[in-house]
C-alpha positions as CSV (number, residue, x, y, z in Angstrom):
1,M,-0.3,-35.1,-57.5
2,T,0.6,-38.8,-57.7
3,I,4.1,-39.9,-56.8
4,T,4.3,-42.4,-59.6
5,S,3.8,-39.7,-62.2
6,T,6.4,-37.5,-60.9
7,M,9.9,-36.8,-62.2
8,F,12.4,-36.3,-59.5
9,L,15.4,-34.1,-60.4
10,G,18.5,-33.8,-58.3
11,I,21.1,-31.2,-59.4
12,D,24.6,-31.0,-58.2
13,V,25.5,-27.3,-58.8
14,S,28.9,-25.8,-59.5
15,L,30.3,-22.7,-60.9
16,D,30.6,-23.9,-64.4
17,T,28.3,-27.0,-64.8
18,N,25.2,-28.5,-63.4
19,Q,25.3,-32.4,-63.0
20,V,21.4,-33.3,-63.4
21,C,19.9,-36.8,-62.5
22,A,16.3,-37.5,-63.3
23,M,14.5,-40.4,-61.9
24,N,11.0,-41.7,-61.1
25,Y,9.7,-43.0,-57.8
26,N,11.1,-46.5,-58.8
27,Q,14.6,-45.2,-58.9
28,D,14.6,-45.7,-62.7
29,V,17.1,-43.0,-64.1
30,F,16.1,-41.4,-67.0
31,F,19.4,-39.5,-67.6
32,N,22.4,-38.3,-65.5
33,K,24.4,-35.9,-67.4
34,S,26.1,-32.6,-67.2
35,F,24.8,-29.2,-68.4
36,K,26.7,-25.9,-68.5
37,N,25.7,-23.5,-65.9
38,T,24.6,-20.9,-68.5
39,V,21.4,-19.9,-70.3
40,T,22.2,-22.2,-73.1
41,G,22.8,-25.1,-70.9
42,S,19.5,-24.5,-69.0
43,E,17.6,-24.5,-72.1
44,E,19.1,-27.9,-73.1
45,L,18.3,-29.0,-69.7
46,V,14.6,-27.8,-70.1
47,N,14.4,-29.6,-73.5
48,N,15.6,-32.8,-72.0
49,I,13.1,-32.6,-69.1
50,L,10.2,-31.9,-71.5
51,S,11.3,-34.8,-73.7
52,V,11.3,-37.4,-70.9
53,I,8.0,-36.1,-69.2
54,S,6.4,-36.6,-72.7
55,S,7.6,-39.9,-73.5
56,K,7.1,-41.3,-70.1
57,K,3.6,-39.6,-69.6
58,L,4.7,-37.8,-66.5
59,S,2.6,-35.1,-64.9
60,H,4.5,-33.5,-62.2
61,L,8.2,-32.3,-61.8
62,T,10.0,-32.0,-58.5
63,V,13.4,-30.4,-58.5
64,C,16.0,-30.4,-55.6
65,M,19.6,-28.9,-55.2
66,E,22.0,-27.7,-52.5
67,S,21.9,-24.0,-51.8
68,T,25.8,-23.9,-52.4
69,S,27.2,-20.4,-52.4
70,L,25.3,-18.5,-54.9
71,Y,25.8,-20.9,-57.8
72,F,22.4,-22.4,-57.3
73,F,20.6,-19.1,-57.6
74,H,20.4,-18.8,-61.4
75,I,19.3,-22.3,-62.3
76,A,16.8,-22.5,-59.5
77,N,15.3,-19.1,-60.6
78,Y,15.3,-20.3,-64.3
79,L,13.5,-23.6,-63.7
80,S,11.0,-22.1,-61.3
81,T,9.9,-19.4,-63.8
82,D,10.0,-21.5,-66.9
83,N,6.5,-21.4,-68.6
84,Q,6.9,-24.8,-70.1
85,L,7.8,-26.7,-66.8
86,A,4.9,-24.7,-65.1
87,Q,2.3,-26.7,-66.7
88,Y,3.8,-29.8,-65.0
89,N,3.4,-28.2,-61.4
90,C,7.3,-27.6,-61.2
91,K,8.3,-27.4,-57.7
92,V,12.0,-26.3,-56.9
93,Y,13.6,-26.7,-53.6
94,C,17.0,-25.4,-52.4
95,V,18.2,-27.5,-49.4
96,N,20.9,-27.0,-46.9
97,P,24.0,-29.0,-48.0
98,K,24.2,-30.4,-44.3
99,M,20.8,-32.1,-45.0
100,I,22.1,-33.8,-48.0
101,A,25.5,-34.8,-46.3
102,N,23.5,-36.4,-43.5
103,Y,21.2,-38.3,-45.9
104,K,24.3,-39.7,-47.7
105,K,25.5,-41.4,-44.5
106,S,22.5,-43.8,-44.8
107,Y,24.3,-45.1,-47.9
108,L,27.4,-47.1,-47.0
109,D,30.6,-46.8,-49.4
110,R,28.8,-44.7,-51.9
111,P,31.4,-42.9,-54.3
112,K,31.9,-39.2,-54.1
113,N,31.6,-37.7,-57.7
114,D,29.2,-35.5,-59.5
115,P,27.0,-38.1,-61.0
116,S,26.8,-39.9,-57.8
117,D,25.9,-36.6,-55.8
118,A,23.3,-35.8,-58.4
119,W,21.6,-39.2,-57.9
120,L,21.7,-38.9,-54.1
121,I,20.0,-35.4,-54.4
122,A,17.4,-36.8,-56.6
123,D,16.8,-39.7,-54.2
124,Y,16.5,-37.3,-51.4
125,V,13.6,-35.5,-52.9
126,R,12.0,-38.9,-54.2
127,V,11.7,-40.2,-50.5
128,G,9.8,-37.0,-49.6
129,R,12.5,-35.2,-47.6
130,C,11.5,-31.9,-49.2
131,K,7.8,-31.9,-48.1
132,K,8.2,-29.6,-45.1
133,L,10.7,-27.4,-47.0
134,R,9.8,-24.1,-48.6
135,E,9.6,-24.0,-52.4
136,W,12.1,-21.6,-54.0
137,R,10.4,-18.2,-54.2
138,G,12.0,-17.0,-57.5
139,A,13.1,-13.4,-57.5
140,A,10.1,-11.9,-55.6
141,Y,12.2,-11.3,-52.4
142,V,15.7,-11.7,-53.7
143,A,16.4,-8.1,-54.3
144,L,15.3,-7.0,-50.8
145,Q,17.0,-10.1,-49.4
146,R,20.4,-9.1,-50.9
147,L,19.9,-5.6,-49.3
148,T,19.0,-7.1,-45.8
149,R,21.7,-9.7,-45.9
150,Y,24.3,-7.1,-47.0
151,R,23.1,-5.1,-43.9
152,F,23.7,-8.0,-41.8
153,H,27.2,-8.3,-43.2
154,L,27.9,-4.7,-42.3
155,A,26.5,-5.0,-38.9
156,Q,28.9,-8.0,-38.3
157,D,31.8,-6.1,-39.6
158,L,30.8,-3.2,-37.4
159,S,30.6,-5.3,-34.4
160,S,33.9,-7.0,-35.1
161,E,35.6,-3.5,-35.7
162,K,34.2,-2.1,-32.6
163,N,35.5,-5.2,-30.6
164,Y,38.9,-4.9,-32.0
165,C,39.0,-1.3,-31.3
166,L,38.0,-1.8,-27.6
167,N,41.1,-4.0,-27.3
168,N,43.4,-1.2,-28.4
169,I,41.5,1.3,-26.3
170,Y,42.3,-1.0,-23.3
171,L,45.8,-1.0,-23.9
172,K,46.1,2.7,-24.2
173,F,43.5,3.8,-21.7
174,S,43.0,0.8,-19.5
175,N,40.4,2.3,-17.1
176,L,38.2,4.1,-19.6
177,R,34.9,2.2,-19.8
178,K,31.4,2.8,-21.2
179,K,29.1,4.5,-18.6
180,D,26.7,1.9,-17.1
181,G,23.5,3.9,-16.5
182,K,22.8,7.3,-15.0
183,D,24.1,6.1,-11.5
184,D,27.6,5.2,-12.8
185,K,30.0,7.5,-10.9
186,D,33.3,6.0,-12.3
187,N,33.1,6.4,-16.1
188,P,32.8,9.6,-18.2
189,F,31.1,8.6,-21.4
190,S,28.0,6.7,-22.2
191,D,29.2,5.9,-25.7
192,I,32.9,4.9,-26.0
193,F,32.5,5.5,-29.7
194,G,30.8,8.8,-29.3
195,A,32.3,12.0,-30.8
196,T,33.9,13.2,-27.5
197,S,35.2,9.9,-26.5
198,T,36.8,9.4,-29.8
199,A,38.1,12.9,-29.9
200,V,39.8,12.3,-26.3
201,L,41.5,9.1,-27.6
202,T,42.8,10.5,-30.9
203,D,43.7,14.1,-29.9
204,F,45.7,13.1,-26.7
205,L,48.7,11.1,-27.8
206,T,49.3,9.8,-24.3
207,I,47.0,9.8,-21.2
208,D,49.6,11.7,-19.2
209,E,48.7,14.7,-21.5
210,I,45.1,14.4,-20.2
211,A,46.5,14.4,-16.7
212,T,48.6,17.6,-17.3
213,T,45.8,19.5,-19.1
214,P,44.4,22.1,-16.6
215,M,40.8,21.3,-15.4
216,E,39.3,24.5,-16.9
217,D,41.0,23.8,-20.3
218,L,39.7,20.2,-20.4
219,V,36.2,21.3,-19.4
220,E,36.2,23.7,-22.4
221,Y,37.6,21.2,-24.5
222,I,34.8,18.7,-23.6
223,N,32.2,21.5,-24.2
224,E,33.5,22.1,-27.6
225,K,33.7,18.4,-28.6
226,S,30.3,17.6,-27.3
227,K,28.7,20.8,-28.6
228,G,27.5,21.5,-25.0
229,R,25.4,18.3,-25.0
230,F,26.8,17.3,-21.6
231,A,24.6,18.3,-18.6
232,D,27.7,18.8,-16.3
233,S,31.0,19.1,-18.2
234,N,32.9,19.6,-15.0
235,E,31.8,16.1,-13.7
236,V,32.7,14.5,-17.0
237,A,36.3,16.1,-16.7
238,K,36.5,15.0,-13.1
239,L,35.7,11.5,-14.1
240,L,38.2,11.5,-17.0
241,K,40.9,12.6,-14.8
242,K,40.0,9.9,-12.3
243,C,40.3,7.4,-15.1
244,V,43.5,8.6,-16.1
245,N,45.0,8.4,-12.6
246,E,43.9,4.7,-12.3
247,S,45.1,3.6,-15.8
248,Y,48.5,1.9,-16.7
249,R,51.1,3.9,-18.4
250,L,53.0,2.7,-21.6
251,D,56.3,3.8,-23.2
252,K,56.2,6.2,-26.2
253,L,56.6,3.5,-28.8
254,S,53.7,1.7,-27.6
255,Y,51.5,4.9,-27.6
256,D,52.6,5.8,-31.1
257,A,51.6,2.2,-32.3
258,L,48.3,2.2,-30.5
259,N,47.4,5.9,-31.7
260,I,47.8,4.7,-35.3
261,T,45.6,1.6,-34.9
262,I,42.9,3.5,-32.7
263,S,42.6,6.2,-35.4
264,S,42.3,3.7,-38.2
265,N,39.7,1.7,-36.2
266,I,37.8,4.9,-35.6
267,R,37.8,5.9,-39.2
268,M,36.6,2.3,-40.2
269,I,33.7,2.4,-37.6
270,K,32.5,5.8,-38.9
271,A,32.7,4.5,-42.4
272,L,30.6,1.4,-41.6
273,E,28.2,3.4,-39.7
274,S,27.6,5.6,-42.5
275,E,27.2,2.8,-45.0
276,L,24.6,1.1,-42.4
277,K,22.7,4.4,-42.5
278,S,22.8,4.4,-46.4
279,I,21.8,0.8,-46.7
280,D,18.9,1.3,-44.1
281,K,17.4,4.1,-46.2
282,Q,17.6,1.8,-49.3
283,I,15.9,-0.9,-47.5
284,T,13.1,1.4,-46.1
285,D,12.5,2.6,-49.7
286,Y,12.6,-0.8,-51.3
287,A,10.4,-2.5,-48.6
288,K,7.5,-0.2,-49.3
289,G,6.6,-2.1,-52.5
290,I,6.9,-5.4,-50.9
291,D,3.7,-7.2,-49.3
292,S,2.4,-4.0,-47.5
293,N,0.1,-6.1,-45.2
294,A,2.9,-8.1,-43.8
295,M,5.1,-4.9,-43.3
296,T,2.3,-3.2,-41.5
297,V,1.8,-6.2,-39.2
298,L,5.5,-6.4,-38.4
299,Q,5.9,-2.5,-37.8
300,S,2.9,-2.5,-35.5
301,I,5.1,-4.4,-33.0
302,P,6.9,-1.7,-30.6
303,G,10.4,-0.9,-31.4
304,I,10.3,-2.6,-34.9
305,G,10.9,-0.2,-37.9
306,P,11.0,-0.9,-41.6
307,V,14.6,-2.2,-41.5
308,F,13.9,-5.2,-39.2
309,A,10.6,-5.7,-40.6
310,A,12.1,-5.9,-44.1
311,G,14.9,-8.2,-42.8
312,I,12.4,-10.7,-41.3
313,L,9.9,-10.4,-44.2
314,A,12.9,-11.1,-46.7
315,E,13.8,-14.3,-45.0
316,I,10.3,-15.6,-44.2
317,G,8.6,-14.8,-47.6
318,S,5.1,-16.1,-47.2
319,I,4.1,-17.2,-43.7
320,N,2.0,-20.1,-45.6
321,C,5.4,-21.8,-46.0
322,F,5.4,-22.8,-42.5
323,K,2.9,-25.3,-41.0
324,N,3.2,-23.7,-37.4
325,D,5.4,-21.6,-35.2
326,K,7.7,-24.7,-34.5
327,A,8.5,-24.9,-38.2
328,L,9.3,-21.2,-38.3
329,A,11.5,-21.4,-35.1
330,R,13.4,-24.4,-36.5
331,Y,14.0,-22.6,-39.8
332,A,15.4,-19.7,-37.7
333,S,17.6,-22.1,-35.8
334,L,15.6,-21.3,-32.5
335,T,15.2,-24.9,-31.4
336,W,17.8,-27.0,-29.6
337,N,18.7,-30.8,-29.4
338,D,18.0,-32.5,-26.2
339,H,21.3,-34.2,-24.7
340,S,19.9,-35.4,-21.6
341,S,20.4,-39.1,-20.5
342,G,18.5,-40.9,-17.9
343,K,18.2,-38.9,-14.8
344,V,20.9,-36.5,-16.1
345,I,19.3,-33.3,-17.5
346,S,21.7,-31.4,-19.6
347,E,22.3,-27.8,-19.0
348,N,24.1,-27.2,-22.2
349,N,21.7,-28.1,-25.1
350,E,23.1,-26.5,-28.2
351,L,20.9,-24.7,-30.8
352,V,20.3,-26.3,-34.1
353,H,22.8,-24.7,-36.5
354,S,21.3,-25.7,-39.8
355,G,18.7,-23.0,-40.0
356,N,18.8,-19.5,-41.3
357,S,21.3,-17.4,-39.5
358,F,20.1,-14.1,-41.2
359,L,16.5,-14.7,-40.0
360,K,17.9,-15.5,-36.5
361,Y,19.7,-12.3,-36.4
362,Y,16.7,-10.2,-37.3
363,L,14.4,-11.9,-35.0
364,E,16.7,-11.6,-32.0
365,M,17.4,-8.0,-32.7
366,A,13.5,-7.3,-33.1
367,C,12.9,-9.2,-29.9
368,G,15.6,-7.2,-28.2
369,L,13.8,-3.9,-29.1
370,L,10.4,-5.3,-28.0
371,I,11.7,-6.3,-24.6
372,N,12.4,-2.6,-24.0
373,H,8.9,-1.7,-24.7
374,D,6.6,-4.5,-23.7
375,V,6.3,-5.1,-19.9
376,K,5.5,-8.8,-20.1
377,Y,8.3,-9.6,-22.6
378,K,10.7,-7.7,-20.3
379,A,9.5,-9.8,-17.4
380,Y,9.8,-13.1,-19.1
381,Y,13.4,-12.1,-20.3
382,S,14.3,-11.2,-16.7
383,R,12.8,-14.4,-15.2
384,K,14.7,-16.6,-17.8
385,Y,18.0,-14.6,-17.2
386,N,17.6,-15.3,-13.5
387,E,16.8,-19.0,-14.2
388,A,19.9,-19.7,-16.3
389,K,23.1,-20.8,-14.6
390,T,25.4,-20.0,-17.4
391,H,25.4,-17.8,-20.6
392,K,22.5,-15.8,-18.9
393,H,21.8,-13.2,-21.7
394,K,22.3,-15.6,-24.6
395,R,19.9,-18.1,-23.1
396,A,17.3,-15.6,-22.0
397,L,17.3,-13.8,-25.3
398,V,17.0,-17.0,-27.3
399,L,14.1,-18.2,-24.9
400,T,12.4,-14.9,-25.4
401,T,12.8,-14.8,-29.0
402,R,11.3,-18.2,-29.1
403,K,8.1,-16.9,-27.3
404,F,8.2,-13.8,-29.8
405,V,8.3,-16.2,-32.9
406,R,4.9,-17.7,-31.5
407,M,3.3,-14.2,-31.5
408,L,4.9,-13.2,-34.7
409,Y,3.7,-16.4,-36.4
410,S,0.1,-15.9,-35.3
411,M,0.0,-12.1,-36.3
412,L,1.2,-12.9,-39.8
413,R,-1.0,-16.0,-40.2
414,Y,-4.1,-14.2,-39.2
415,N,-3.1,-10.7,-40.5
416,T,-3.5,-9.1,-37.2
417,L,-1.7,-6.2,-35.6
418,Y,0.2,-6.2,-32.4
419,C,-1.9,-6.9,-29.3
420,D,-1.6,-4.3,-26.6
421,Q,-0.6,-6.1,-23.5
422,A,-2.6,-3.7,-21.3
423,T,-5.8,-3.7,-23.2
424,G,-5.7,-7.0,-25.1
425,E,-7.1,-5.2,-28.1
426,V,-6.2,-7.0,-31.4
427,Q,-6.9,-5.3,-34.7
428,I,-7.4,-7.3,-38.0
429,I,-6.2,-5.8,-41.3
430,E,-9.0,-5.8,-43.8
């Protein structure tokens, strides 16, 4: 490919129209016009591109656009899969809008309008800013990605709903806490949102009702709601009574309002958990037909099942899109800027936020599972946790995930299964 024989196309995408600027390496603008964001408009755009390429005797086409909402999806997919453009080695890049905004700062007093923005995007790709970025993959992983991203959305909603519910639970039953391990002698339930705990929160309108319930009846109630799963129901009942005695009391009006909100919270939580189970099954079924080797590699890592493997794969696509593990880590927002000055070493270097938040989520979740199964990763996490002065868990998890990315990149690049830390054995997939 020669730069001088390439058409650089910048597209400023919106819901109804696409403002398109086409230029060459010398910044000669071939056209800068608006096309409808429809199939007909895209066909007209392709005809314009082909006409210019033919008349100017160009051999390559590079397209760049901002990944704005979902408006870019159809035009990116249309151009990347067009057979006529394929013969000109068409490459399509969808870039983070922040990158374009930062590039614009290098131009002083540039107007803000669609033609100007399209020209800026074309110039961005012209100077080679897209060389280290991934090309648009088309629809190969889009279906799986929609499922895994929707799962991320559900998981965030579930976490938010649980946090909100915990606030209401604290107001109603201030001393009820999640059990902190087997040695916890103060809290009755290991899962505050488990069947028995939620039954207690919704069936008893005030905590005084628990206090006045005879111990034998409370033990029988706990056995019934837990279906006999507690090893010692008497001990659970005693701890529950103890929590009641140490909790604040409220007036009847406050209890009525809290009972309504907690019941609603719990129904929402159960609905979201049900949807998560359903979408997990759909992801598992769908992922079976996507790059079986990569799925096999990812699932060989202890603790990682088809859902998290699919989430990682849907965002990474082909590992060949990344030059090294540093590039993959940057794409997943697992790198940070250094704000040190002179002899002052900053303890609060923020993570880069311009990467893929979905990939970061799935990598951190997968790494969290690996920590529970791999002795060396668990030790590394503990060491980083103890070294951190603030935000201990977040810092330790990010640093451990960065280490995890190095291993993950190597496994996917060389098509190898997880290496057993005890034996050091590595298996290569044929």
